[in-house]
C-alpha positions in Angstrom: 224.4 206.8 15.1 224.0 208.7 18.4 224.4 212.1 16.8 221.8 211.3 14.1 219.3 210.2 16.8 219.7 213.5 18.8 219.4 215.6 15.6 216.3 213.7 14.7 214.8 214.6 18.1 215.6 218.2 17.5 214.0 218.2 14.1 210.9 216.5 15.4 210.6 218.9 18.4 210.4 215.9 20.8 209.9 216.5 24.5 212.8 216.2 27.0 211.8 212.7 28.1 212.7 211.4 24.6 216.2 212.9 24.9 216.6 211.0 28.2 215.7 207.7 26.5 218.1 208.2 23.7 220.9 209.3 26.1 220.4 206.2 28.2 220.5 203.9 25.2 223.7 205.7 23.9 225.4 205.4 27.3 224.6 201.7 27.5 226.2 201.3 24.0 229.3 203.3 24.8 232.4 201.2 25.0 234.8 203.5 26.9 234.9 206.5 29.2 235.7 208.7 26.2 232.7 207.4 24.4 230.5 208.2 27.4 231.9 211.7 27.6 231.2 212.2 23.8 227.6 211.1 24.3 227.0 213.4 27.2 228.5 216.3 25.2 226.3 215.6 22.2 223.3 215.4 24.6 224.0 218.8 26.1 224.5 220.3 22.6 221.3 218.9 21.4 219.4 220.3 24.4 221.0 223.7 23.8 220.0 223.7 20.1 216.5 222.6 21.1 216.2 225.4 23.6 217.5 227.9 21.1 215.0 226.8 18.5 212.2 226.9 20.9 213.1 230.4 22.0 213.3 231.6 18.4 210.0 229.9 17.6 208.3 231.5 20.6 209.7 235.0 19.6 208.4 234.4 16.0 205.0 233.4 17.4 204.9 236.4 19.6 205.8 238.8 16.7 203.1 237.1 14.6 200.5 237.6 17.3 201.7 241.2 17.8 201.1 241.9 14.1 197.7 240.3 14.2 196.8 242.4 17.2 198.0 245.5 15.4 195.8 244.7 12.5 192.8 244.0 14.8 193.3 247.3 16.6 193.2 249.0 13.2 189.9 247.4 12.5 188.1 248.1 15.8 185.2 250.6 15.9 185.6 254.2 16.8 184.0 253.6 20.2 186.5 254.1 23.1 185.1 251.4 25.4 185.1 248.8 22.5 188.8 249.7 21.8 189.8 249.3 25.4 188.1 245.9 25.7 189.8 244.8 22.5 193.2 245.9 23.8 192.9 244.1 27.1 191.6 240.9 25.5 194.4 240.8 23.0 197.0 241.6 25.7 195.9 238.6 27.7 196.1 236.3 24.7 199.4 237.8 23.7 201.1 236.9 27.0 198.9 233.9 28.0 198.5 235.4 31.5 195.7 234.8 34.0 194.2 238.3 33.7 194.9 241.6 32.0 193.5 245.0 32.6 193.9 248.6 31.6 193.7 252.0 33.4 193.5 255.5 32.0 195.0 258.5 33.7 192.8 261.1 35.4 194.9 264.2 35.9 192.2 266.0 37.9 191.9 263.1 40.4 195.7 262.6 40.3 195.6 258.9 39.6 195.0 256.2 37.0 191.4 254.8 36.7 190.8 251.1 36.0 188.5 250.8 33.0 188.6 247.2 31.7 189.7 243.8 33.1 189.6 240.5 31.4 189.9 237.2 33.4 188.5 238.8 36.6 186.8 236.6 39.2 185.5 239.5 41.4 184.2 243.0 41.0 186.3 245.1 43.3 188.4 246.4 40.4 185.4 248.3 39.0 185.6 252.1 39.6 189.1 251.6 41.2 191.3 254.7 41.2 195.0 254.0 41.7 196.7 257.2 43.0 199.9 258.2 41.3 202.9 256.7 43.1 200.8 254.0 44.7 200.8 250.4 43.7 202.2 249.2 40.3 199.8 251.3 38.2 200.5 254.5 40.2 204.3 253.9 39.8 204.2 253.2 36.1 201.9 256.1 35.4 204.1 258.5 37.5 207.5 257.2 36.2 206.4 256.4 32.6 208.4 253.2 32.8 207.5 249.5 33.1 207.4 247.8 36.5 207.3 244.1 37.3 207.0 242.2 40.5 207.1 238.5 41.1 205.1 238.8 44.4 203.0 241.9 44.8 202.4 241.8 48.5 206.0 240.8 49.4 207.6 243.6 47.3 208.9 246.3 49.6 209.5 248.7 46.6 205.8 249.3 46.4 203.7 251.9 48.2 200.5 250.0 49.1 197.0 251.5 49.4 194.1 249.7 51.1 191.6 249.9 48.3 194.2 248.9 45.7 195.4 245.9 47.8 191.7 244.8 48.4 191.2 244.6 44.7 194.5 242.6 44.2 193.5 240.2 47.0 190.0 239.7 45.5 191.6 238.8 42.2 194.2 236.6 43.9 197.0 238.6 42.0 200.6 237.7 42.8 202.9 238.4 39.8 202.1 241.7 38.1 203.6 243.5 35.1 202.6 247.1 34.2 203.8 249.1 31.2 202.9 252.7 30.3 200.5 253.7 27.5 202.5 256.6 26.0 201.3 258.8 23.2 203.2 261.9 22.1 205.5 261.7 25.1 202.6 261.7 27.4 201.4 258.8 29.6 197.7 258.3 29.1 197.4 255.1 31.1 198.8 251.7 32.1 198.5 248.2 30.6 198.8 245.3 33.0 199.4 241.5 32.8 199.0 239.4 36.0 199.3 235.9 37.2 197.8 234.2 40.3 201.0 232.3 41.0 204.5 233.7 41.9 207.1 234.2 39.2 208.6 237.2 37.4 207.7 238.0 33.9 210.5 237.5 31.5 212.3 240.3 29.6 210.7 239.1 26.4 207.3 239.4 28.0 208.1 243.0 29.1 209.3 244.0 25.7 206.3 242.3 24.0 203.7 244.0 26.2 205.5 247.3 25.8 205.4 247.0 22.1 201.7 246.2 22.2 201.1 249.1 24.6 202.6 251.5 22.0 200.2 250.3 19.4 197.3 250.4 21.9 198.1 254.0 22.9 197.8 255.1 19.2 194.5 253.1 18.8 193.1 254.8 22.0 194.0 258.2 20.8 192.5 257.6 17.4 189.3 256.3 18.9 189.0 259.3 21.1 189.5 261.6 18.2 186.9 259.8 16.1 184.5 259.8 19.0 185.0 263.5 19.6 184.4 264.2 15.9 181.3 262.1 15.9 180.0 264.0 19.0 180.7 267.3 17.4 179.0 266.3 14.2 176.0 265.1 16.1 175.8 268.4 18.0 176.0 270.3 14.7 173.2 268.3 13.2 171.0 268.8 16.2 171.1 272.6 15.5 168.9 272.1 12.4 166.8 269.1 13.6 163.9 271.2 15.1 163.2 273.0 11.9 163.4 269.7 9.9 161.1 267.9 12.4 158.5 270.6 12.2 158.5 270.6 8.4 158.4 266.8 8.3 155.5 266.7 10.9 153.4 269.1 8.7 154.1 267.0 5.6 153.3 263.8 7.4 150.0 265.2 8.7 148.9 266.3 5.2 149.9 263.0 3.6 148.2 261.0 6.3 145.0 263.0 5.9 145.0 262.5 2.1 145.8 258.8 2.5 143.1 258.1 5.0 140.5 259.9 3.0 141.5 257.9 0.0 141.0 254.7 1.9 137.5 255.7 2.9 136.6 256.8 -0.6 137.7 253.7 -2.3 136.2 251.4 0.3 139.5 250.1 1.7 140.0 247.6 4.4 141.1 247.8 8.0 144.4 246.2 6.9 144.9 249.2 4.6 144.4 251.5 7.6 147.0 249.5 9.6 149.5 249.7 6.8 148.9 253.4 6.1 149.3 254.2 9.8 152.3 252.1 10.5 154.2 253.5 7.5 154.7 257.0 9.0 154.6 256.0 12.7 156.7 252.8 12.6 156.4 250.2 15.3 153.6 247.6 15.4 149.9 248.2 15.1 146.9 246.0 15.6 143.1 246.3 15.5 140.9 244.1 17.7 137.1 243.7 17.3 134.7 244.2 20.2 135.2 240.5 21.1 139.0 241.1 21.5 139.8 239.1 18.4 142.7 240.5 16.2 141.3 241.4 12.8 144.2 243.4 11.3 147.8 243.9 12.3 151.2 244.8 10.9 153.1 242.1 9.2 155.5 239.9 11.2 153.9 240.8 14.5 154.6 237.9 16.9 151.7 236.2 18.6 153.1 237.1 22.0 153.1 240.8 21.1 149.4 240.5 20.0 148.6 239.0 23.4 150.4 241.8 25.2 148.6 244.4 23.0 145.3 242.8 23.8 146.0 242.9 27.5 146.7 246.6 27.2 143.5 247.2 25.2 141.5 245.4 27.9 142.6 247.7 30.6 142.4 251.0 28.7 138.7 251.5 28.3 136.8 253.0 25.3 137.4 256.7 25.4 137.9 257.4 21.7 141.2 259.2 22.7 144.7 257.8 22.8 145.6 256.4 26.2 149.0 255.1 27.3 148.5 251.6 28.9 151.3 249.1 29.6 153.7 250.6 27.2 151.1 250.8 24.3 149.0 253.6 23.0 145.3 252.4 22.9 142.3 254.1 21.2 138.7 252.7 21.3 136.9 252.4 18.0 133.4 253.8 18.6 130.3 254.8 16.6 128.0 256.7 18.9 127.5 254.5 21.9 128.5 251.3 20.1 132.0 249.8 20.7 133.5 248.5 17.4 136.8 247.4 18.8 140.2 248.8 19.7 143.3 250.1 18.0 146.6 249.5 19.7 150.0 250.9 18.7 153.4 249.7 20.0 155.9 252.4 19.1 159.5 251.6 18.1 160.7 254.1 20.7 159.7 254.5 24.3 156.0 254.9 24.4 156.0 258.0 26.7 158.2 259.9 24.3 155.7 259.8 21.4 155.2 263.3 19.9 151.8 265.0 19.8 151.8 264.8 16.0 152.1 261.0 16.2 149.2 260.8 18.6 147.1 262.9 16.3 147.9 260.7 13.4 147.0 257.7 15.5 143.7 259.2 16.5 142.8 260.1 12.9 143.5 256.5 11.9 141.2 255.3 14.7 138.4 257.5 13.3 138.8 256.1 9.8 139.0 252.5 11.2 135.8 253.1 13.1 134.0 254.3 9.9 135.2 251.3 7.9 134.3 248.9 10.7 130.9 250.4 10.9 130.3 250.2 7.2 131.7 246.7 6.9 129.7 245.5 9.9 126.5 246.6 8.2 127.4 245.2 4.8 128.7 241.9 6.3 125.6 241.5 8.4 123.3 241.9 5.3 125.5 239.6 3.2 125.8 237.0 5.9 122.1 236.9 6.2 121.7 236.3 2.4 124.4 233.6 2.5 122.8 231.9 5.5 119.3 232.0 3.9 120.6 230.4 0.7 122.5 227.6 2.5 119.5 226.9 4.7 117.4 226.4 1.6 120.0 224.1 0.1 120.1 222.0 3.2 116.3 221.5 3.1 115.5 222.1 -0.5 112.1 222.7 -2.0 111.1 222.5 -5.7 111.6 226.2 -5.9 115.0 226.2 -4.4 117.0 225.8 -7.6 115.0 228.1 -9.8 116.6 231.3 -8.5 119.9 229.7 -7.4 122.0 231.0 -10.3 121.1 234.7 -9.9 121.4 234.6 -6.1 124.7 232.7 -6.2 126.0 235.2 -8.8 125.4 238.2 -6.4 127.3 236.3 -3.7 130.1 235.2 -6.0 129.3 231.6 -5.1 129.7 229.2 -8.1 127.6 226.1 -7.3 129.0 224.0 -10.2 132.5 224.1 -8.9 133.8 221.5 -6.5 133.0 222.3 -2.9 133.6 220.8 0.5 130.8 220.7 3.1 132.1 221.3 6.6 130.3 221.2 10.0 132.1 223.0 12.8 131.2 222.6 16.5 132.4 224.5 19.5 131.4 225.0 23.1 127.9 226.5 23.2 129.2 229.6 25.0 131.2 230.5 21.9 128.6 229.8 19.2 127.9 233.5 18.5 131.6 234.1 17.8 131.8 230.9 15.8 128.9 232.2 13.6 130.7 235.5 12.9 134.1 233.9 12.2 132.7 231.3 9.8 130.6 233.9 8.1 133.7 236.0 7.5 135.6 232.9 6.3 132.8 232.0 3.8 132.7 235.5 2.5 136.5 235.6 2.0 136.4 232.3 0.1 133.2 233.0 -1.9 131.3 230.2 -0.1 128.3 229.8 2.1 127.8 229.6 5.8 125.0 229.3 8.4 124.3 228.1 11.9 122.2 224.9 11.6 121.2 222.5 14.4 123.7 224.2 16.8 126.7 224.0 14.6 128.3 226.1 11.9 127.9 224.7 8.3 130.3 225.9 5.6 130.3 225.2 1.9 133.7 226.2 0.6 135.5 225.7 -2.7 137.8 222.7 -2.2 139.4 220.0 -4.3 141.2 218.5 -1.3 138.4 218.5 1.2 140.5 217.0 4.0 143.1 219.8 3.6 140.5 222.5 3.5 138.9 221.1 6.7 142.3 221.2 8.5 142.8 224.8 7.4 139.3 225.8 8.6 139.9 224.0 11.9 143.2 225.7 12.4 142.0 229.2 11.4 138.8 229.2 13.4 140.5 227.7 16.5 143.2 230.4 16.3 140.6 233.2 16.0 138.3 231.9 18.7 141.2 230.7 21.0 138.9 227.7 21.6 139.1 224.1 20.3 136.8 223.6 17.2 135.8 220.2 15.9 135.3 220.0 12.1 133.7 217.1 10.2 133.9 217.3 6.4 132.5 215.6 3.3 132.8 216.0 -0.5 133.8 217.3 -2.8 130.4 218.0 -4.3 129.8 219.8 -7.6 126.0 219.7 -7.5 124.1 221.7 -4.9 121.6 218.8 -4.7 124.4 216.8 -3.1 124.8 219.2 -0.2 122.2 217.6 2.2 123.8 214.2 1.9 127.3 215.7 2.4 126.0 217.6 5.4 124.7 214.4 7.0 128.1 212.7 6.4 130.1 215.7 7.7 127.9 215.8 10.8 128.5 212.1 11.4 132.3 212.6 11.0 132.2 215.5 13.5 130.2 213.4 16.0 132.6 210.5 15.4 135.6 212.7 16.3 133.9 213.7 19.6 133.1 210.1 20.4 136.7 209.0 19.6 138.0 211.7 22.0 139.4 213.8 19.2 137.4 217.0 19.8 139.3 220.0 18.4 140.4 218.0 15.3 139.1 217.7 11.8 138.4 214.6 9.6 136.6 213.3 6.6 135.2 209.8 6.3 138.3 208.8 4.5 140.5 210.1 7.4 138.5 207.9 9.9 139.4 204.6 8.3 136.9 201.8 8.8 134.9 204.2 11.0 134.5 206.4 7.9 133.5 203.4 5.8 130.6 202.8 8.2 129.7 206.5 8.3 130.2 207.7 4.7 127.6 207.3 2.0 130.0 208.0 -0.8 133.1 206.4 0.7 133.1 203.0 -1.0 134.8 199.7 0.0 137.0 200.0 -3.0 138.2 203.4 -1.9 138.9 202.1 1.5 140.9 199.2 0.2 142.9 201.5 -2.1 143.6 203.9 0.8 144.7 201.2 3.3 146.2 198.6 1.0 146.6 200.1 -2.5 150.4 200.1 -2.7 150.5 196.4 -1.8 147.8 195.4 -4.3 149.4 197.5 -7.1 152.8 195.9 -6.3 151.3 192.4 -6.6 149.7 193.3 -9.9 152.8 194.7 -11.4 155.4 192.2 -10.1 153.3 189.1 -9.8 154.1 188.8 -6.0 151.7 187.6 -3.3 152.2 190.3 -0.6 148.4 190.6 0.1 148.1 186.8 0.4 151.1 186.7 2.7 149.5 189.4 4.9 146.2 187.5 5.1 147.9 184.3 6.2 150.2 186.3 8.6 147.2 187.8 10.4 145.3 184.6 10.2 148.1 182.8 12.1 148.2 185.4 14.8 151.2 187.2 13.3 153.4 184.1 13.6 156.3 183.9 11.1 156.7 180.2 11.6 153.1 179.3 11.2 152.7 181.7 8.2 155.8 180.1 6.5 154.3 176.6 7.1 150.9 177.6 5.7 152.6 179.2 2.6 155.1 176.4 2.2 158.0 178.8 2.3 160.9 179.5 4.6 160.3 181.9 7.5 163.0 184.2 6.0 160.8 184.5 2.9 157.9 185.7 5.0 160.2 188.2 6.8 161.4 189.5 3.4 157.8 189.9 2.2 156.8 191.8 5.4 159.8 194.1 4.9 158.5 194.9 1.5 155.1 195.6 2.9 156.7 198.0 5.4 158.4 199.9 2.6 155.2 200.1 0.7 152.8 201.1 3.5 155.1 202.9 5.9 156.9 202.0 9.1 153.7 202.2 11.2 151.7 199.8 8.9 151.3 197.2 11.7 150.7 199.6 14.6 147.4 198.8 16.3 145.5 201.8 14.8 146.6 200.9 11.3 146.5 197.1 11.6 142.7 197.2 12.0 142.4 199.1 8.7 144.8 196.7 6.9 143.0 193.6 8.1 139.6 195.0 7.2 141.0 196.0 3.7 142.3 192.4 3.3 138.8 191.0 4.0 137.1 193.4 1.6 139.7 192.5 -1.0 139.0 188.8 -0.5 135.2 189.4 -0.8 135.7 191.3 -4.0 138.1 188.6 -5.4 136.9 185.3 -3.8 138.7 183.1 -6.3 142.1 184.7 -5.6 142.2 184.9 -1.8 143.2 182.4 0.8 145.2 180.1 -1.4 148.7 179.3 0.0 151.6 180.0 -2.3 153.2 176.6 -3.3 156.3 178.2 -4.7 159.0 179.2 -2.2 160.9 181.1 -4.9 158.2 183.8 -5.2 159.4 186.4 -2.8 158.8 190.1 -2.2 
């Protein structure tokens, strides 16, 4: 029985305390001195077997880790510094020591030079040269043999040097093991393992680190060879680079010239100029108008980069020549004495290393961008005037307004019979001129109409979902102006004769947003709830009920439930569950279940103050539209949600 218990502990790998427990129990059960001696012998044998198994297991683990390290070293890059860091990191993991480090021999300086340390707590080891014959590293490098000490400062075998000892004290090193890195019978450096507590490294640790050092030396030599080959190859390629660069620059200049001329001849856009310029130059490119608004830029340019480019443009002036400002190349877009904007380039490489050919390409792009901007400015101004005049006539129509509408709309690609949303946008008076330009461009891009009317921008844009379009307009204009814009909207309308009424409603929504403290937002009459019901001419009571209470009414109609009636009684009793249950002749739990169903239908915020007003008003409107079905308590407690 005792023997089986000790063997079981060995198999389980139990800690020493468990052996003591079994030993004590066995001694208590022994009936004679001979039995006690037998128990003690079995106890000692069990501990010996346990220690032997643990030793073999530790050796197997160490060999496995050594094989893994060998594989890792075979996979590391051909960069020497990366290889050194990988070696030291794996050596520390291999021995489980406090810190590990590596030095490479420098024959000219007659010492070994510390390159990498893992587990360091100070920086004195950096740039440390250990002279041959001094300290552990110097002795190992000179003798080409391992050296181990249990207490560095108390070991009289060592020759101490002040700078080496200062580094050891800073790292609080005590026990140190050093083994040589030998390749082709030549010591190329030393690999170290160190602990901050006294105690000699075991023979197994010395053998393990020595084996790893042999692998590491080969890896270092291979990395050096590969690095030398890479450097030689790079040097060889550089012999031909000048000729290739000159040829490429000539080809780039010719291609850029042809491409830019093609953009001008086919009436391309500023975005085409940006794309055509960024392709050969690389980096990020942006064009700002004279009001410092970005109007074209390379794809995936972060907003923070656009702001930095704008700051550089603001301080560079309008010379018409490329100027280096804040790490960017800046060129003013000019036509005579008129400023049309700025072109800014952020090179991929350091800005002051840009070649002359790149600068000439950039300046040629700026000339083309100036031409396009000048042409587009004139065309846009004429077209904006036509769009504005047409919309002004539609806002205050006369009998002759619609007679020429079809032909005028066709020239502007405006299709009056499609569904359109009418939007009124308001901004601080100081920015109205910019608002007019931005909304005019937006209307042109979407084949709509725009004008400035009564101090606000009025847009008529194709839209099926007017609320969504209004949000998009609000976001886009706010982003371009960098100022809050308030947008009221109405529609959709599919008859130009409906535009004046929709304008009035959109203006009322915009004013309501300002009055409600929501300046900088957008809304339709439907978005404003009962306020919209009061403002809107086409927003009916039925639409309001459907928006606020539709899911509940539909549920009652399909399932024969009385959720709407329960809500009316619930609000009528001051939202009291007990009073509601009494009025409905049902149990309070039934009222709770019905309200849970309402929550699932209307959403978790259905009874929030802002939404509760709309729900209660919708209930009243529903009762007025169905007077014979409202206000009657439910006599049947079985009819639940």
